[in-house]
GUVEXKE-984203 format. One record per residue: residue in three letters; x, y, z of N, C-alpha, C in turn. Coordinates in steps of 0.001 Angstrom, whole numbers, plus 500000, padded with zeros to 6 digits. Last residue first. Layout:
N
AlaXYZXYZXYZ ...
! end
This chain:
189
Unk548517461857512561547784460640512216547873460400510767 Unk549638464305513137550564463188512909549863461925512489 Unk547581465999513737548232466176512432549175465013512101 Unk544937464127515217546147464909515354546819464976513980 Unk541466464234514481542774463553514427543922464532514544 Unk539039465050516780539751465551515605541111464886515586 Unk536849462390517891537899463372518093538546463818516792 Unk533451462271516815534722461607517054535791462694517164 Unk530009462136517731531177462879517250532417462060517565 Unk526792460918516841528068460774517557529141461625516907 Unk523338461966517274524543461657516499525789461586517366 Unk521094462827518545521612461495518905522894461131518176 Unk519559465071518091520799465216518856521412463880519264 Unk517369464115516667518178465192516103519536465275516787 Unk516206462317518444516881461809517250517781462854516602 Unk515093464161520269516114463214520713516900462670519519 Unk513198465353518622514248466168519230515420465278519637 Unk511555463155518108512253463819517005513418464651517518 Unk510676462635520774511370461602520002512160462224518839 Unk509275464901521422510523464638522138511346463606521380 Unk507992466576518496507942465559519545509305465403520209 Unk507945468275516364508000468876517695507958467847518816 Unk507522466784514129508866467342514304509042467975515679 Unk504849466248514009505698465260514672507127465758514861 Unk502783469127514559503745468388513735504583467420514574 Unk499549468878515810500895469390516048501872468502515280 Unk497210467510515525497550468469514476498937469075514652 Unk496762465988517802497204465292516581497604466237515439 Unk495846468066519623497226467576519664497647466776518430 Unk493196468690519668494028469436518724495456468900518672 Unk490446466431519856491714466923520370492489467659519278 Unk486973467213519753488150466569519161489406467211519748 Unk484455468322520255485068467421521240486213466592520653 Unk483618470312518708483320468965518194483875467876519118 Unk484582472459520058483128472368519893482709471003519369 Unk487308472077519797486695471822521102485177471706520985 Unk487806472967517220487889471532517501487203471191518811 Unk487558475727517705486648475043516776486640473543517011 Unk489702476177519484488314476457519898487314475725519010 Unk491840475460517825491629474747519088490188474934519557 Unk491571477371515802491443475955515475491160475138516737 Unk492029479711517241490775479544516497490517478064516200 Unk494638479352518201493527479391519159492185479185518457 Unk496305477034515947496059478349516525494878478268517499 Unk498465474164516016497128474765515876497019476115516580 Unk501511474261514336500904474135515657499535474802515553 Unk502947474994512160502556473584512282502105473244513699 Unk503582477634511548504215477004512702503919475518512875 Unk502343478411509093503631478963509514504337478116510573 Unk499963476992508938500908476909507826502295477355508279 Unk498739477795511305499028476371511098500054476184509982 Unk498381480552510890499293480077511926499689478614511714 Unk496538481731509181497730481089508604498732480574509634 Unk494053482698509639495157483427510279496521482880509839 Unk492316480899508487492640482097507716493718482956508381 Unk493458477591508834492774478732509417493206479954508626 Unk493160474050508192493699475382507948492843476429508647 Unk494007470778507505493390471668508479493995473037508240 Unk493687467859505526494080469251505653493304469962506752 Unk492631465368505111494065465529504871494555466961505051 Unk489984465638505907490711464403506235492212464582506080 Unk489599468970507251489375467926506263490159466695506665 Unk488420471952508431488949470648508817488614469670507716 Unk488971475441508604488545474287507812489193473020508335 Unk487990478560509734488706477344510084488112476185509290 Unk488307481935509392487682480769508794488556479553509068 Unk487708484484511635488717483594511079488014482343510590 Unk486619487802511944486258486397511709487433485652511097 Unk487229490008514529487622489617513180487315488138513021 Unk486958491125517028485750490863516244486057490594514767 Unk489118491049518536488958492280517748487757492174516814 Unk489144488509519589488813489612520497488664490953519783 Unk487695486592516821488687486858517868488275488075518693 Unk485401484145515778485685485569515955486687485761517088 Unk485250481662513412485658481924514794486067483388514913 Unk483465479372511669483811480773511686484075481122513145 Unk484226476233510114483820477042511258484180478496511003 Unk483614473188508368483974474607508333483378475368509521 Unk482650470615508108484098470804508156484539472260508240 Unk479846470691508130480541469623508847482039469887509029 Unk479340474255508410478978472940507891479820471904508621 Unk479664476179510365478989476524509122478522475266508403 Unk479635476840513722479842475781512746479000476081511510 Unk481285479360515323480028479029514668480325477975513608 Unk482963479424518482482977479271517027481612478852516486 Unk482367481824520967482180480420520589482150480311519062 Unk484971484276520996483546483918520985483441482454520576 Unk487920484077523019487232484032521729485746483786521931 Unk489222483823525362488880485188524957488140485235523624 Unk489831481175525540488847481695526502488397483106526142 Unk491913480765523835490573480376523359489488480908524289 Unk494176481359525256493645482399524376492247482047523861 Unk494742478912526426494259480003527277493624481104526433 Unk495689477614524162494493477091524821493884478165525715 Unk497970479152523732496894479181522733495587478626523302 Unk499454478495525989499089479890525732497934479986524740 Unk499742475719525565499066476224526766498600477661526588 Unk501253475732523194499901475162523198499101475660524397 Unk503606476896524221502868477558523137501429477046523104 Unk504300474904526082504038476275526535503229477028525489 Unk504739472779524353503676472663525357503312474038525916 Unk506947473759523012505700473590522269504529473448523233 Unk508825473662525104508510474947524468507185474858523704 Unk508989470842525765508366471829526665507999473156526008 Unk508012468644523054509041469358523820508380470456524652 Unk505445466101523434506043467261522780507075467922523676 Unk504281464226524940505091463712523846505788464842523099 Unk504662464882528489504006465059527197504865464407526123 Unk505881463788530699504813464756530899503983464897529618 Unk508052461981531098506821461556530406505632462481530671 Unk510553461973532196509486462643532942508111462289532380 Unk511991460718530159511823460027531442510710460648532278 Unk511913462739528217511350461422527913511076460647529203 Unk513294464759529489511889464970529128511199463638528863 Unk515826463489529683515117463911530893513626464093530606 Unk516457463182526971516320461994527827515545462325529101 Unk516589465904526214515600465004525596515378463759526446 Unk518779466768527759517454467373527950516370466438527414 Unk520807465234526574520447464988527974519071465574528295 Unk520831466468524064520532465034524161520116464658525575 Unk521639469014524790520284468835524262519872467364524253 Unk524269468457525683523285469090526560521861468827526076 Unk525428467295523357525358466548524622524286467127525543 Unk525206469385521487524549468106521241524406467302522526 Unk526829471330522767525424471605522486524653470302522270 Unk529315470071522755528697470436524033527201470680523858 Unk529713469899519955529645468687520775528939468979522095 Unk529845472614519295528773471767518738528609470494519562 Unk532189473282520631530934473911521040529747473088520534 Unk534034471824519194533771471432520580532520472111521143 Unk533878473220516699533634471778516802533256471380518230 Unk534667475820517377533345475564516797532951474108516982 Unk537292475317518230536314475906519146534889475638518666 Unk538396474340515815538358473498517013537326474014518020 Unk538192476581514165537502475340513796537348474441515020 Unk539849478322515645538468478689515343537644477444515001 Unk542272476989515563541598477150516852540131477520516663 Unk542789477249512818542729475917513427541997475972514767 Unk542850480062512432541803479263511815541673477877512460 Unk543498481886515492543930481318514214542864480324513712 Unk541024484196516877541901483024516941542373482603515556 Unk539152486161516850540550486572516752541533485409516750 Unk536688484795517263537017485416515976538488485770515811 Unk535720483782519583536767483006518916537253483664517631 Unk533645485279520515534852485243521348536000484502520673 Unk531776484846518404532271486181518733533585486129519509 Unk530658482357517969531979482613517397532567483975517775 Unk528168482516519129529138481561519671530551481921519214 Unk526901484323517460527118484674518855528153483777519517 Unk526676482790515157527569483940515149527896484377516571 Unk524627481112515828525982480554515785527026481661515762 Unk522508482881515581522775482245516860524212481731516911 Unk522658483435512872522824484519513835523149483962515214 Unk522146480904511801523460481509511578523704482667512545 Unk519505480519512679520558479587513087521936480224512916 Unk518141482666511409518182482543512866519314481638513336 Unk517935482577508665519087483272509221519198483104510731 Unk515536481337507910516768480563507852517975481271508452 Unk512808481847510148513562482259508975514935481589509041 Unk510318479733511204511653480238511477512326480643510183 Unk507963478359510779507915479633511484509263480263511751 Unk508803476102509262508199475962510579508319477245511392 Unk509752475987506676510585476628507694510018476542509100 Unk507911474770504943509232474162505128510037474756506276 Unk505453475608504094505568475068505444506932474501505769 Unk505537476834501681505068475450501699505221474798503061 Unk506075479503501789507215478590501654506821477123501693 Unk504290481599502128504234480844500874505394479852500712 Unk504831482677504667503473482274504324503417481367503098 Unk507458483495504736507074482308505498505724481775505039 Unk509198484520501799508111484671502752507849483374503495 Unk511205484053499916511374485157500859510220485365501829 Unk510690481876498275512056482073498753512178483139499831 Unk508100482001497425508470480863498271509848481058498896 Unk508018484105495632507592484361497011507926483202497947 Unk510215485055493356509662483786493838509314483938495321 Unk509172488335492233510171487372492707509468486116493190 Unk507042489921491828507616489309490627508687488286490997 Unk506605490998494319505711489932493882506197489253492607 Unk508582493023494349508648491877495271507798490713494779 Unk507579494726492311508924494147492204509041492913493099 Unk505084495450493364505156494714492097506504494027491927 Unk505974496858495668505116495675495786505207494818494522 Unk507333498956494467508063498029495336507278496727495498 Unk505169500174493146506306499650492371507109498649493196 Unk503516500990495285503027499972494345504174499366493534 Unk504054501618498474504720501842497199504359500712496240 Unk502100501152500468502958502329500544503568502652499185 Unk500817498791500000500000500000500000500857501268500000 
! end
């Protein structure tokens, strides 16, 4: 709305490459630079080191990270509180709480609901055998049901947990950090 030429230029580009909404759900709500920015923070104190030390510092930091997160996964698995990682459970808890501020969803047909939020904006929620969506696009961006979807499902007495992506399970988290590292060979090897 600010600059039509800028809008036209952006829309002429492949929107799958620069937007979360049209990336086909591949980024799970995270832009690809987040990992590199996070890793940059690790390297700040090692930047002045010679290249061999820089590589070694990076390597051993990765090992420490994998060990810590692997231990976290084992602890969560042993606690058996949920099948999802704690951060996702917090997000779900917040979204479940947010459903209390919504008007009761109106069922339009067997698979479609209209759910009004606190700003009196209608969100269209669709449930199908192979697809669930909401006009707020939260499910597409994060692969976690939004408050509108949770409220709509609640009216049908269905659980929203099956809609949470399996990538957020403790099992997936554990598998991500289950790899093994081996020592860096000495130059004499």
